[in-house]
N, C-alpha and C positions, 0 to 999 in steps of 0.2 A: 222374452224378447225385449230388448231395449233399443235405444237409438243407435248404439254402437253396432249391435247385430244387424239392424236395418241398413246401416251405412256399409257394412261388409257385404251384405247381400246385394246392395246396389252395384258395387264394383264387380261382384261375381256374375251378376246378370248381364253386365256389359261384356265381360270376358271371363269365362269360367276357368281359363288357364292362368289367370293373373296370380302371380306368386304372393304368398302371405307377406313377404317383405315389401313389395310394392304397395299393397293395401295399407300395411302398417305405417309406411312413410307418409302416404297421402292422408291418413287419419291421425297422424302423430301419436301412434301407439307402438308398443313393443311387438316385434314379430311373433313372439311366443304367445302373447295375448290373442292376436288375430288367429293364429294357428289353433289354439285351444277352443276359441269360440266357433271356428268352422267345424272342428271335430265334434263339438257338442251339438251343433245344428244338424250334423249328419246323423249322429247317434239318436237324436230325438225325432228325426224324420222331417225336420224343417227343410233341409236340403235332401231331396230324393236321389239325385244323381248329377254328375258332371257329364256334359255331353257336347257334341259338336252340332252345328247347324250347317247343312250343305245346301248348295244351290241345286234345287231339285231338277231344274231343267238340264243342268250340266251332267247329272247322273242319269238322265232319261226318265225321271218320274214326272211326266208331263201332264197328268190328269189329276186334278184335285176335285173331289166331289163331296158335297154334303148330302147326307141321306136322312130324311125324316122317316121314322119308323113308328107305327102303331102296333101295340102288342097286347096279348092277353095278360092281364096283370098277375094272374096266378102263376105265370111262367116267367116272370120278370127276372129273377135271379139267374135262372138257367140260361135265358136268352143273353143277358149281359155277360155272363161268363163265356158263353160261346163266341160272342162278338169280340171280346177281349183277346180271344185266341186266334183271330184272323189277322195275319201279319199286315195286310194292307189297311186295316182299320187303325188309324192313329189315335183317335179320341172317341170316347163314348160319353154322352151327356144325358141325364134325365131332365125332362122338360115338364112344364105345366101345360102348355099348348103351343102350337097346334098338333104336335106329335108327342108321343111318350118318350122317345129317344131321338137324339141327333148324333149322327156319326160323321166324323171327318175321315175321309178315305183318300189315299194317294196311291196311284197306280202308274204303270208305264204307258198304258194306252187303254182305249175303250174296250178292246178285247179282254185284257186282263181284269178290267173293272167288272165286266159281265161274268167272266169265268170264276174269278176269285172272290167276288163279293156279292153281286146281284143274284147269281144262281144259288149261292149258299143261303142268302136271305130268303129267297123264294122257296127253298126246301126246308127251312127251319120251322120246327113246330112252335106255334104260339105267335108267329108273325101274322098280323092281320093284313097290313098293307105297308107300302113304302113309296116315297117319292124322292127322286134324285135331282139335285141341282149341280150341274157341271159348271165349273168356273172356267173363265177364259184367261184371266191374268190376276196375279196377286200384287197388290200395291203396298201392303204392309203385313208383316207376320213377325210376332215377337213371342218368345217363350215366357218371359216374365218382365214385369216392370215394378220396381220398388220405389215408391214415392215417399218422401219424408212427410211425417205428420205435421 
């Protein structure tokens, strides 16, 4: 990764649909150079996916919840794999404290949160306890930010 790769990523983070030609023009590079670098970043896993960001309220996903989970460490891998398989669980983080895991969950309503996530957690082998934090409003959410060195 060099400064050119970082500059390309900066543009893609702002708009993942931006065409290689636009990026090349902005960076004063050949389109083929930009295209090859993007492909290389995809092949090496630097770029995991190109995606869209939706207004969650407009599509009815009104409840965002963060859930702190304490687990039996001997069952960590199995628990993480099961959590990753739950569609409403968007993100799973390992922590130092105050929980072992932190989940970011988005659901249509409280009922689907309880049914699709909280009950599953309650029945999952190796979960010691969990605490939910329901949000009321999101003021900022970004998928990535590339800052120049």
